[in-house]
N, C-alpha and C positions, 0 to 999 in steps of 0.2 A: 650583203654585198650590194652595191649600187653601180649604176653605169655613169661614167663621166661624160662630159659634153662631146668628146671625140669617139664615143662608142666603146671605150675600153672599160674593163671591170675595175672598180675602185673598192678597195678593202678598207673598212672602217675599223678603228682600234677596238671598239666594243664588241665586234662580232667574234664569236668563238667558233670558227669554221674548221672543217676538216680538210681544207684545201692544202695542196702542195704548192710551194712557190713556183713561179714560171716567169721567164723573161717577158717583160711587157706588163706585168702585174703592177697596178698603181695603188698607192697609199695616200691618205690625207696628209700625213706628216712623217717625219723621220721616226718619231716615237711610235707611231702606229706600225711602221715596218719592223721596229725592234720587238714590239709586243707580239706581233704575228710570228716572227721567226723564232722567238723564245718559246711560244706555245707549240709551234711545229717541232722544235728541238725536244721539248719535254715529251710530246707524244711519241716521238721516234727513238727516244732513249739516249740523247746526248745533251750536252750543255753548250749553250750559245755564249760567245763573248764578242765584244766589240774589238775589232783588230786595228783598223786604220780609218782615217778620214782625211778629206781635203777641204780647205776653206776657200771661199771666194776671195780673190785679190781685191775686189772692189769694196766689200763691206765686212769681210772676215767671218761671215757666217758659213757653217758647214754646208757643202753642196754635194758631197759624195761620201759614202760610208760603206765599209766592208764588215759584215757580220760572219763569224766563222765558228766552226766546232772548237771546243776548248782544247782539243788535241792537235790543233793546227800548229805547224812549225816544229822547231826543235829547241831544246834548252841551249842557251849560250854556254860555251865552255869557259869557265873562269877559274883561275887558280884558287885553291882553298885558302881562305884568310886565317882560319884557326882550326886546329885539330879538335877543338872542343865542340864544334858545331856538328849536329847530327845530319847525315845526308838525307835529303828529301827524295821521295819517290819520283821517278821520271814519269811525267804525265803527257809530255808532248811527243807525238808519234808521226808527225808530218802529214796529218790528215788534210785533204784538200777541200772538204765540204764547206760551202759558203754561199752567201748571196751578197751581191753588190747592189746598192741602191743609189740613185742619182736624182738630185732635185732638178726638175724640168722648169722651163720658163713659166709654165702655168702655175707653179707652186706645188704641184704633185710630186711625190717621190716614186720613181719607177725602178723596178728590178731590171738591171742591165746584164746581170750574170748570175747563174744558178748552177752550182755543182752539188749533186745529190750524194755521190758515192763517198763512203768512208773507207778507210783502210784498217779499221779496227772493229771489234764487235760492239754492237750497240746494247745498252742496258734498258730494257723496257721496264719502266717503273710500275710497281703494283698500284692499281687504281689511279693511274696518272698522278702519282704523288711526287712532285719534284723534290721535296725535302728528302725523301728516301734516296733519290739519285745523288743529291749533294752529299748526304751523309755517307753513302757507300764509297764516295771518292775522297773522303776526308780521313787523314790518318788519325788514329785514336791515340790520345795522350793520357796516360794514367798517372796521376800525382798521388803521392803518399804523404 
């Protein structure tokens, strides 16, 4: 972690820190923020996904991004198209955990909102192995 010109902490993407996100935390890039929150999610037993973004009306570049728990929101109710389709497990539980990052005029990405609380149990992966978390949430399909 380094200090930016305005005295705030700046997190680089190559650091593997045990930090918790906080409002005002700065990143060198949007990708650095994603890498950081993904590592945080892995350590605490949930999966991060990119939820929403906003683009600049001037040049079309992304200037705001929301990163959420994969259990955020609810599944849309759609009428079944075919009776032959197998129903999928419900994975969305309305979890509110997230961070929102915004690109400042300086070019740094700053956390403007952080919600830590989850409304579901977290899965702590053995030996910080994300693959085991992903596999534990993937339905098993056996073909013969």
